[in-house]
C-alpha positions as CSV (number, residue, x, y, z in Angstrom):
1,X,-14.9,6.2,-95.0
2,X,-16.3,2.5,-95.5
3,X,-20.0,3.7,-94.3
4,X,-19.8,7.1,-96.9
5,X,-19.0,4.7,-99.9
6,X,-21.8,2.2,-98.9
7,X,-24.1,4.8,-98.7
8,X,-22.8,6.3,-102.1
9,X,-23.5,3.4,-103.9
10,X,-27.1,2.9,-102.5
11,X,-27.7,6.4,-103.4
12,X,-27.4,6.8,-106.7
13,X,-30.5,6.3,-108.7
14,X,-33.2,9.3,-108.3
15,X,-36.5,8.2,-106.4
16,X,-39.3,7.0,-108.5
17,X,-37.2,6.1,-111.8
18,X,-36.5,3.5,-113.7
19,X,-33.2,4.8,-115.2
20,X,-32.2,3.6,-118.5
21,X,-28.9,1.0,-118.5
22,X,-26.7,4.0,-119.9
23,X,-27.9,6.2,-117.0
24,X,-27.4,3.5,-114.7
25,X,-23.7,3.0,-116.0
26,X,-23.2,6.7,-116.4
27,X,-24.0,7.1,-112.3
28,X,-21.2,4.3,-111.6
29,X,-18.7,6.4,-113.3
30,X,-20.0,9.3,-111.3
31,X,-19.2,7.7,-107.9
32,X,-15.5,8.6,-108.6
33,X,-16.2,12.4,-108.2
34,X,-19.2,11.7,-105.5
35,X,-16.7,10.4,-103.2
36,X,-14.4,13.3,-103.5
37,X,-17.2,15.4,-102.9
38,X,-17.9,13.5,-99.7
39,X,-14.2,13.9,-98.7
40,X,-13.4,17.3,-99.3
41,X,-17.2,18.8,-98.8
42,X,-19.4,16.7,-96.4
43,X,-21.8,19.5,-95.7
44,X,-22.3,20.1,-99.4
45,X,-22.4,16.6,-100.1
46,X,-25.0,15.8,-97.6
47,X,-26.7,19.0,-98.9
48,X,-27.3,16.9,-102.5
49,X,-28.3,13.9,-100.8
50,X,-25.6,11.9,-99.9
51,X,-26.4,9.9,-96.6
52,X,-24.0,9.0,-93.7
53,X,-22.4,12.8,-93.9
54,X,-24.8,14.5,-91.3
55,X,-22.0,14.6,-88.8
56,X,-19.0,15.3,-90.7
57,X,-17.5,18.8,-91.2
58,X,-14.8,19.9,-93.4
59,X,-11.6,20.7,-91.7
60,X,-9.4,23.4,-92.8
61,X,-5.6,22.1,-93.4
62,X,-2.7,24.4,-95.4
63,X,-2.2,20.9,-97.2
64,X,-5.8,20.7,-98.3
65,X,-5.9,22.5,-101.6
66,X,-3.2,20.2,-102.7
67,X,-4.2,16.7,-101.5
68,X,-7.4,17.7,-103.4
69,X,-5.8,18.2,-106.4
70,X,-3.9,15.3,-106.3
71,X,-7.1,13.2,-105.9
72,X,-8.8,15.2,-108.5
73,X,-5.7,14.1,-110.9
74,X,-5.9,10.8,-109.9
75,X,-9.7,10.8,-110.6
76,X,-9.3,12.2,-114.0
77,X,-7.0,9.4,-114.9
78,X,-9.3,6.9,-114.0
79,X,-12.1,8.5,-116.2
80,X,-9.9,9.1,-119.2
81,X,-9.6,5.3,-119.1
82,X,-13.3,4.6,-118.7
83,X,-13.7,7.0,-121.5
84,X,-11.2,5.1,-124.0
85,X,-13.1,2.0,-123.3
86,X,-16.6,3.3,-123.7
87,X,-18.7,2.9,-126.7
88,X,-22.1,4.4,-125.7
89,X,-22.1,8.2,-127.0
90,X,-24.4,9.2,-124.0
91,X,-22.0,7.6,-121.4
92,X,-18.8,9.3,-123.1
93,X,-20.3,12.5,-123.2
94,X,-21.1,12.2,-119.1
95,X,-17.5,10.9,-118.6
96,X,-16.3,14.2,-120.4
97,X,-18.5,16.3,-118.1
98,X,-16.6,14.6,-115.4
99,X,-13.2,15.1,-117.0
100,X,-14.0,18.8,-117.4
101,X,-15.0,18.8,-113.8
102,X,-11.7,18.1,-112.5
103,X,-9.9,20.1,-114.8
104,X,-11.6,22.9,-113.7
105,X,-11.2,22.2,-109.8
106,X,-7.3,21.7,-110.5
107,X,-7.1,24.6,-112.2
108,X,-9.0,26.9,-110.4
109,X,-7.5,25.6,-106.9
110,X,-3.7,26.0,-108.4
111,X,-4.9,29.5,-109.5
112,X,-6.4,30.8,-106.6
113,X,-3.8,29.2,-104.3
114,X,-0.8,30.6,-105.6
115,X,-2.6,34.5,-105.9
116,X,-4.4,34.9,-103.0
117,X,-3.9,34.4,-99.1
118,X,-6.6,31.7,-97.9
119,X,-9.1,34.0,-96.2
120,X,-12.8,32.5,-95.3
121,X,-15.5,33.7,-93.9
122,X,-15.8,31.2,-90.8
123,X,-19.2,32.6,-89.6
124,X,-20.6,32.2,-93.1
125,X,-19.3,28.7,-93.8
126,X,-20.6,27.6,-90.4
127,X,-24.3,28.7,-90.9
128,X,-24.3,26.9,-94.0
129,X,-23.2,23.8,-92.8
130,X,-26.1,24.0,-89.7
131,X,-28.7,25.5,-92.1
132,X,-28.2,22.4,-94.4
133,X,-29.6,20.0,-91.5
134,X,-32.0,22.6,-89.7
135,X,-34.8,22.6,-92.2
136,X,-38.7,21.9,-92.0
137,X,-37.5,19.6,-95.3
138,X,-35.0,17.9,-93.1
139,X,-36.4,14.6,-91.6
140,X,-36.4,14.8,-87.8
141,X,-34.2,12.2,-87.1
142,X,-31.4,14.0,-88.7
143,X,-31.1,17.1,-87.0
144,X,-29.4,16.2,-84.1
145,X,-26.4,15.7,-86.0
146,X,-26.5,19.9,-86.4
147,X,-25.0,19.6,-82.7
148,X,-22.5,17.1,-83.5
149,X,-21.3,19.1,-86.4
150,X,-21.5,22.4,-83.8
151,X,-19.3,20.5,-81.3
152,X,-16.8,19.6,-84.2
153,X,-16.8,23.2,-85.4
154,X,-16.1,24.7,-81.9
155,X,-13.4,21.6,-81.2
156,X,-15.6,20.5,-78.2
157,X,-15.7,17.3,-79.8
158,X,-12.5,14.9,-78.9
159,X,-10.0,14.9,-81.5
160,X,-11.2,18.4,-83.2
161,X,-9.9,21.5,-82.8
162,X,-11.9,25.0,-83.0
163,X,-12.2,25.5,-86.9
164,X,-11.7,29.3,-86.1
165,X,-8.2,28.6,-84.9
166,X,-7.3,26.4,-87.6
167,X,-8.3,29.2,-90.2
168,X,-6.1,31.4,-88.3
169,X,-3.0,29.1,-88.3
170,X,-3.5,28.6,-92.8
171,X,-3.6,32.5,-92.9
172,X,-1.1,33.4,-90.8
173,X,1.5,30.3,-92.1
174,X,0.9,31.8,-95.6
175,X,1.2,35.3,-95.0
176,X,4.3,34.7,-93.3
177,X,6.2,32.0,-95.8
178,X,4.5,33.6,-99.1
179,X,4.2,37.3,-98.5
180,X,3.8,38.4,-102.0
181,X,0.0,36.5,-102.1
182,X,-2.7,39.4,-102.1
183,X,-5.0,39.7,-99.5
184,X,-9.1,39.6,-99.7
185,X,-10.8,42.8,-100.8
186,X,-11.3,45.0,-98.4
187,X,-14.8,45.8,-99.1
188,X,-15.3,42.1,-98.7
189,X,-14.0,41.8,-95.2
190,X,-15.8,45.0,-94.0
191,X,-18.7,43.2,-95.2
192,X,-18.0,40.1,-93.9
193,X,-17.6,41.6,-90.1
194,X,-20.7,43.2,-90.2
195,X,-22.3,40.2,-91.1
196,X,-21.1,38.0,-88.0
197,X,-23.7,38.6,-85.9
198,X,-27.0,37.3,-88.5
199,X,-25.0,34.2,-88.6
200,X,-24.6,33.8,-84.8
201,X,-28.4,34.8,-84.1
202,X,-29.2,32.5,-87.2
203,X,-27.5,29.6,-86.1
204,X,-28.8,30.3,-82.4
205,X,-32.6,30.9,-83.6
206,X,-32.4,27.4,-85.7
207,X,-31.1,25.2,-82.7
208,X,-34.1,27.0,-80.9
209,X,-36.6,26.5,-83.4
210,X,-35.9,22.4,-84.0
211,X,-35.7,21.8,-79.9
212,X,-32.5,20.1,-80.0
213,X,-30.9,18.9,-77.0
214,X,-27.2,19.8,-75.8
215,X,-26.5,22.5,-78.3
216,X,-26.1,25.4,-75.5
217,X,-22.7,24.8,-74.8
218,X,-21.1,24.5,-78.1
219,X,-23.2,27.4,-79.0
220,X,-22.1,29.6,-76.7
221,X,-18.3,28.8,-77.3
222,X,-18.9,29.4,-81.0
223,X,-20.4,32.8,-80.1
224,X,-16.8,33.4,-78.1
225,X,-14.7,31.9,-81.2
226,X,-16.5,34.1,-83.7
227,X,-15.8,37.1,-81.9
228,X,-12.4,36.2,-81.2
229,X,-12.1,35.6,-85.0
230,X,-13.5,39.0,-86.0
231,X,-10.6,40.7,-83.9
232,X,-8.0,38.5,-85.6
233,X,-9.6,39.7,-89.0
234,X,-9.6,43.1,-87.9
235,X,-6.3,43.2,-86.2
236,X,-4.3,40.4,-89.1
237,X,-6.3,40.1,-92.3
238,X,-7.6,44.1,-92.7
239,X,-4.5,45.3,-92.8
240,X,-3.4,42.6,-95.8
241,X,-6.5,43.4,-97.7
242,X,-6.2,45.1,-100.8
243,X,-8.0,48.3,-101.3
244,X,-8.8,47.4,-105.3
245,X,-11.4,44.9,-105.2
246,X,-10.4,43.4,-108.9
247,X,-9.3,40.3,-109.3
248,X,-6.1,39.3,-111.2
249,X,-7.1,38.7,-114.6
250,X,-6.5,35.2,-114.7
251,X,-8.7,34.4,-111.6
252,X,-11.5,36.5,-113.3
253,X,-11.4,34.5,-116.4
254,X,-11.5,31.5,-114.6
255,X,-14.6,32.6,-112.8
256,X,-16.2,33.1,-116.1
257,X,-15.0,29.8,-117.5
258,X,-16.4,28.2,-114.5
259,X,-19.9,29.6,-114.6
260,X,-20.0,28.4,-118.1
261,X,-19.6,31.9,-120.1
262,X,-18.8,31.4,-123.8
263,X,-19.1,34.4,-125.4
264,X,-15.7,36.4,-125.4
265,X,-16.2,38.9,-122.7
266,X,-15.8,42.1,-124.9
267,X,-18.0,40.6,-127.6
268,X,-20.9,40.1,-125.0
269,X,-20.5,43.4,-123.1
270,X,-21.0,45.1,-126.5
271,X,-24.1,42.9,-126.9
272,X,-25.1,43.9,-123.7
273,X,-25.0,47.8,-124.4
274,X,-26.9,47.3,-127.8
275,X,-29.6,45.4,-125.8
276,X,-29.7,47.6,-122.9
277,X,-30.4,50.5,-125.1
278,X,-33.1,48.6,-127.1
279,X,-34.8,47.5,-123.8
280,X,-34.9,50.8,-122.7
281,X,-37.1,52.1,-126.1
282,X,-39.4,49.0,-125.6
283,X,-40.0,49.9,-122.1
284,X,-40.6,53.4,-122.8
285,X,-43.7,51.9,-125.0
286,X,-45.1,50.0,-122.5
287,X,-44.8,52.5,-119.9
288,X,-46.8,55.2,-121.9
289,X,-49.6,52.7,-122.0
290,X,-49.4,52.3,-118.2
291,X,-49.3,55.9,-117.4
292,X,-52.2,56.3,-119.8
293,X,-54.0,53.5,-118.2
294,X,-53.6,54.9,-114.6
295,X,-53.8,58.6,-115.3
296,X,-50.1,59.7,-114.2
297,X,-48.9,62.9,-115.9
298,X,-45.3,61.3,-116.6
299,X,-45.0,58.6,-119.1
300,X,-40.7,58.3,-118.6
301,X,-40.5,54.6,-117.6
302,X,-38.3,55.5,-114.8
303,X,-40.8,57.6,-113.3
304,X,-44.0,54.6,-113.9
305,X,-41.7,52.3,-112.3
306,X,-41.5,54.5,-109.5
307,X,-45.1,55.0,-109.2
308,X,-45.8,51.2,-109.6
309,X,-43.2,51.1,-106.5
310,X,-45.3,53.1,-104.3
311,X,-47.9,50.5,-104.1
312,X,-46.6,48.3,-101.6
313,X,-46.9,44.6,-100.4
314,X,-46.3,44.8,-96.5
315,X,-46.3,41.9,-93.9
316,X,-48.7,38.9,-94.0
317,X,-49.9,39.8,-97.5
318,X,-46.8,39.6,-99.3
319,X,-46.8,35.7,-99.2
320,X,-50.2,35.3,-100.2
321,X,-49.8,37.4,-102.7
322,X,-46.9,35.6,-104.4
323,X,-48.4,32.1,-104.1
324,X,-51.2,33.5,-106.0
325,X,-49.3,34.8,-108.6
326,X,-47.6,31.3,-108.9
327,X,-51.0,29.8,-109.4
328,X,-51.9,32.6,-112.1
329,X,-48.6,31.7,-114.0
330,X,-48.9,27.8,-113.6
331,X,-52.8,28.3,-114.8
332,X,-50.9,30.2,-118.2
333,X,-48.8,27.2,-118.5
334,X,-51.1,24.7,-118.5
335,X,-53.7,27.0,-120.9
336,X,-50.8,27.7,-123.6
337,X,-49.0,24.4,-123.2
338,X,-45.3,25.7,-122.6
339,X,-44.1,23.1,-120.3
340,X,-44.9,20.5,-118.5
341,X,-45.6,21.2,-114.9
342,X,-43.7,19.0,-112.0
343,X,-46.6,17.3,-109.9
344,X,-45.1,18.8,-106.8
345,X,-46.0,22.3,-105.6
346,X,-43.9,25.1,-105.2
347,X,-42.4,26.9,-102.1
348,X,-42.2,30.1,-101.9
349,X,-40.9,32.0,-98.1
350,X,-39.0,34.7,-97.0
351,X,-35.4,35.1,-96.3
352,X,-34.2,35.1,-92.4
353,X,-31.5,38.1,-91.7
354,X,-28.8,35.2,-91.6
355,X,-30.0,33.8,-95.1
356,X,-29.9,37.1,-96.6
357,X,-26.4,38.2,-95.0
358,X,-25.3,35.0,-96.8
359,X,-27.7,35.5,-100.0
360,X,-29.0,39.1,-100.4
361,X,-31.2,38.7,-103.6
362,X,-33.8,36.7,-104.6
363,X,-32.7,33.2,-105.0
364,X,-33.9,29.4,-104.8
365,X,-32.6,27.0,-102.7
366,X,-32.4,23.6,-105.0
367,X,-33.5,20.2,-103.3
368,X,-31.5,17.2,-103.0
369,X,-30.7,15.7,-106.2
370,X,-29.9,12.3,-104.8
371,X,-32.0,10.3,-102.4
372,X,-34.9,13.0,-102.7
373,X,-37.7,11.5,-101.1
374,X,-39.9,14.5,-101.6
375,X,-37.9,17.5,-100.7
376,X,-38.6,20.3,-103.0
377,X,-36.7,23.5,-104.1
378,X,-37.5,26.9,-102.5
379,X,-38.4,30.3,-103.7
380,X,-36.5,32.4,-100.8
381,X,-37.4,36.2,-101.0
382,X,-35.0,38.5,-99.0
383,X,-36.7,42.2,-98.1
384,X,-33.7,43.8,-96.9
385,X,-29.8,44.0,-96.7
386,X,-27.2,46.1,-95.4
387,X,-25.1,49.4,-96.8
388,X,-21.8,51.0,-95.9
389,X,-21.5,51.0,-92.3
390,X,-23.8,48.5,-91.6
391,X,-27.0,50.4,-92.5
392,X,-30.3,48.6,-93.0
393,X,-31.3,48.9,-96.9
394,X,-34.8,47.9,-97.5
395,X,-35.9,46.9,-101.0
396,X,-38.9,48.0,-102.5
397,X,-38.2,46.2,-105.8
398,X,-39.7,42.6,-105.1
399,X,-42.9,43.9,-102.8
400,X,-45.4,45.5,-105.5
401,X,-47.7,43.7,-107.7
402,X,-46.3,44.2,-111.1
403,X,-42.5,42.7,-109.8
404,X,-44.1,39.5,-108.9
405,X,-44.6,38.6,-112.2
406,X,-41.2,38.0,-113.4
407,X,-39.5,37.3,-109.8
408,X,-42.0,34.1,-109.7
409,X,-41.3,33.4,-113.3
410,X,-37.6,33.3,-113.0
411,X,-37.1,31.7,-109.4
412,X,-40.2,29.6,-109.2
413,X,-42.2,28.5,-112.3
414,X,-41.3,28.1,-115.0
415,X,-37.9,29.1,-114.2
416,X,-35.3,27.6,-111.5
417,X,-38.1,25.4,-109.2
418,X,-39.5,24.0,-112.1
419,X,-35.8,22.9,-113.7
420,X,-34.8,21.3,-110.8
421,X,-38.3,19.5,-109.9
422,X,-38.0,18.1,-113.4
423,X,-34.6,16.7,-112.9
424,X,-35.8,14.7,-109.8
425,X,-39.1,13.7,-111.1
426,X,-37.9,12.6,-114.5
427,X,-34.6,11.6,-113.5
428,X,-31.2,12.4,-115.1
429,X,-27.9,10.9,-115.0
430,X,-26.1,12.7,-112.0
431,X,-23.2,13.8,-114.1
432,X,-25.7,16.0,-116.1
433,X,-27.7,17.1,-112.7
434,X,-24.7,17.5,-110.6
435,X,-21.3,17.8,-112.7
436,X,-22.8,19.6,-115.5
437,X,-23.8,22.7,-113.7
438,X,-23.1,25.9,-114.8
439,X,-24.7,29.2,-114.0
440,X,-25.2,29.7,-117.9
441,X,-27.7,27.2,-118.0
442,X,-29.2,27.9,-115.4
443,X,-29.8,31.4,-115.2
444,X,-30.1,31.4,-118.9
445,X,-32.9,28.9,-118.3
446,X,-34.5,31.5,-115.6
447,X,-34.1,34.8,-117.7
448,X,-35.6,32.5,-120.9
449,X,-38.6,31.4,-118.5
450,X,-39.3,35.2,-118.1
451,X,-39.2,35.6,-121.8
452,X,-41.5,32.8,-122.0
453,X,-44.1,34.2,-119.6
454,X,-44.1,38.2,-120.7
455,X,-46.5,37.9,-123.4
456,X,-49.1,36.7,-121.1
457,X,-48.4,39.5,-118.5
458,X,-50.4,42.9,-117.9
459,X,-48.6,45.9,-119.1
460,X,-47.3,46.8,-115.5
461,X,-45.8,43.1,-115.4
462,X,-44.5,43.5,-118.7
463,X,-42.6,46.8,-117.8
464,X,-40.8,45.2,-114.8
465,X,-40.3,41.9,-116.3
466,X,-38.2,44.2,-119.2
467,X,-36.9,46.2,-116.3
468,X,-35.3,43.3,-114.5
469,X,-34.0,41.9,-118.4
470,X,-32.8,45.2,-118.7
471,X,-30.8,44.6,-115.1
472,X,-29.3,41.7,-116.9
473,X,-28.1,43.4,-119.9
474,X,-26.3,45.8,-117.5
475,X,-24.8,42.9,-115.4
476,X,-22.7,42.0,-118.3
477,X,-21.3,45.3,-119.3
478,X,-20.7,46.5,-115.6
479,X,-19.3,43.3,-114.1
480,X,-16.4,43.0,-116.8
481,X,-15.6,46.6,-116.9
482,X,-15.7,46.8,-113.1
483,X,-13.2,44.3,-113.0
484,X,-11.3,45.9,-115.8
485,X,-11.4,49.0,-113.9
486,X,-13.3,50.8,-116.8
487,X,-16.2,51.7,-114.4
488,X,-16.1,52.5,-111.3
489,X,-18.5,51.1,-108.3
490,X,-19.8,54.9,-107.9
491,X,-20.6,54.7,-111.7
492,X,-22.1,51.4,-111.7
493,X,-24.5,52.2,-108.7
494,X,-25.8,55.5,-110.8
495,X,-26.6,53.5,-114.0
496,X,-28.2,50.9,-111.5
497,X,-30.4,53.3,-109.6
498,X,-30.9,55.7,-112.3
499,X,-31.7,53.8,-115.9
500,X,-32.4,50.6,-114.5
501,X,-34.5,51.9,-111.6
502,X,-33.4,49.9,-108.6
503,X,-33.4,50.4,-105.2
504,X,-30.3,51.7,-103.2
505,X,-30.5,48.3,-101.4
506,X,-30.7,46.4,-105.1
507,X,-28.3,48.6,-106.3
508,X,-25.7,47.8,-103.6
509,X,-26.2,44.2,-103.8
510,X,-25.5,44.3,-107.4
511,X,-22.2,46.0,-106.9
512,X,-21.3,43.9,-104.1
513,X,-22.0,40.6,-106.5
514,X,-19.6,42.0,-109.4
515,X,-17.0,43.3,-107.0
516,X,-16.4,40.6,-104.4
517,X,-19.3,38.5,-103.9
518,X,-19.3,37.0,-107.1
519,X,-17.2,38.4,-109.7
520,X,-18.0,36.8,-113.1
521,X,-21.7,35.0,-112.5
522,X,-23.7,37.9,-113.2
523,X,-22.7,37.8,-116.8
524,X,-24.2,34.5,-117.0
525,X,-27.5,35.5,-117.0
526,X,-27.2,37.2,-120.2
527,X,-25.0,34.6,-122.3
528,X,-27.3,31.9,-121.3
529,X,-30.6,33.5,-122.1
530,X,-29.3,34.8,-125.9
531,X,-28.0,31.1,-126.4
532,X,-31.4,29.4,-125.6
533,X,-32.9,32.0,-127.8
534,X,-30.4,31.5,-130.8
535,X,-31.2,27.6,-129.9
536,X,-34.8,28.2,-130.2
537,X,-34.8,30.3,-133.2
538,X,-32.8,27.7,-135.2
539,X,-34.9,25.0,-133.8
540,X,-38.3,26.9,-135.0
541,X,-36.5,27.6,-138.5
542,X,-35.6,23.9,-138.9
543,X,-39.2,22.4,-138.1
544,X,-41.4,24.9,-139.1
545,X,-45.1,23.9,-138.4
546,X,-43.9,21.1,-136.2
547,X,-42.3,23.2,-133.8
548,X,-43.8,22.4,-130.7
549,X,-42.7,24.6,-127.8
550,X,-43.7,22.3,-124.8
551,X,-41.7,19.5,-126.5
552,X,-38.9,21.8,-127.0
553,X,-39.0,22.8,-123.5
554,X,-39.8,19.5,-122.0
555,X,-36.5,18.5,-123.9
556,X,-34.1,21.2,-122.9
557,X,-35.1,20.1,-119.3
558,X,-34.7,16.5,-119.9
559,X,-30.9,17.2,-120.6
560,X,-30.3,18.4,-116.7
561,X,-27.5,21.4,-116.7
562,X,-25.3,20.8,-120.3
563,X,-23.6,23.9,-121.1
564,X,-24.7,25.9,-124.1
565,X,-22.3,23.9,-126.5
566,X,-23.8,20.3,-125.4
567,X,-27.4,21.5,-125.0
568,X,-27.4,22.7,-128.9
569,X,-25.6,19.3,-129.9
570,X,-28.7,17.4,-128.2
571,X,-31.1,19.6,-129.7
572,X,-29.6,19.8,-133.2
573,X,-28.9,15.8,-133.2
574,X,-31.6,14.0,-131.0
575,X,-35.0,16.9,-130.6
576,X,-34.7,18.1,-134.1
577,X,-35.0,14.5,-136.1
578,X,-37.5,13.4,-133.5
579,X,-39.8,16.1,-134.5
580,X,-39.5,16.2,-137.9
581,X,-42.1,13.8,-138.7
582,X,-44.1,14.4,-136.1
583,X,-47.8,16.2,-136.1
584,X,-48.1,19.5,-135.8
585,X,-49.2,21.0,-132.5
586,X,-52.8,21.9,-132.5
587,X,-54.8,24.1,-130.0
588,X,-57.9,23.1,-128.2
């Protein structure tokens, strides 16, 4: 443990930055929670960039949640003591962020432990731990630690037991001693069983790719253990699985709070229904122009989108097209002074089968925010997923030219990849980069980035950008309505396929997200986007001709991942006063 703590102390400054004194002091406070991350989630902590953890694994135990809650309670008390003595308002704000993190962890852990049986998809967990070390951006000297992790996961390493057996024992003991606890959703368990092969093969492909030594024996053992674990899941977990996917209302509310959603959910759903209808009208107007341009008979936006999807990119043409689109958007950003671009180039790549099983939607893998030595975020694009019964479903939503505008804007630039690169290159306190994290900020920025870029897209790009904004509105009412029992999965599929014009693959991924993958998270896009638009409107009103979009966006990014209320406070109390007497922006 001493090695871990010493490493943490050396890891707190982002590279290449001369941190202000308040940031240094804030980062010292953040050590308290970083130690707990290292203790309870070493794989995730290593991925953050904390050194000295590459060979460590998370060891399941029945008392682990209770021990973690005790440690977070003690950490909270220490942070409260420091807050009472702190005078700097920025350090105080970061201390409040850390305290709220403790509160969320304690509350969520207790609520979930007292409501649900402790089911875990072990194959996915082990794949994540291995993938975190087996990557082109990981230094070659670190990769052999993945074999040590594998030996520990499988119990070959002296002093360790197979993670599969430990997980089985915890589930069986809880089921015996607390029979009233609910099982996992049946649809989730069946999906997990169908993905085991992808995780096993994905781990093997990574081990072979990097030519590591000594992995064959533990890998062979892992395949046996995961097959046995699947048998356990079928025989013991599935009979306890609940046929109703809905979370208990308390847990769904916790999920919404943890993602940063700050509108009352019924109010948000009402707003989303209204915007859904307004977006359909706007899409229809653009669709008529696109249909006229191409000479198509039907100008219904649904038919026009289907026609655009017919011109699919394939094979080796996909990545070059997206890279070209990224260059186009970067030039738009420069020409129109929308935001300051990072110095490092962005990465776009296709997802492996195992990565798609883990996350079947387009996504950005963040770079390490501690000890970053040039590692970059990656925009990862999946091409297919699995439907009912393991049937392969291919996306047609991402691989046509009109779609690449908004996907690149959201996942790469000026969206997620730029957001995280800006934190790495310009520096931000670790409390704001790591522990303020909330989907409402991150996904709100991604959707706002689409909005920011849309005026410069061609009409077909605008139509698909609005289509994906229509999807975010649909998420904000379908997710809660599914969890409240007001909508069925079949009805949600119909809305997504018919009115949002998603492929069966994409619609399946979305309904899985709402029902068991991440209930509540999908609402955050619409919430964060609307909060950012409100904030921009109020800032423009306050500054008038002095409003500078690039300065506004750079300031937003400089705040890290603050939730909407703290971000608004920063803009109103710092940004607006600083800009009121600045020279108005000028055109070239």
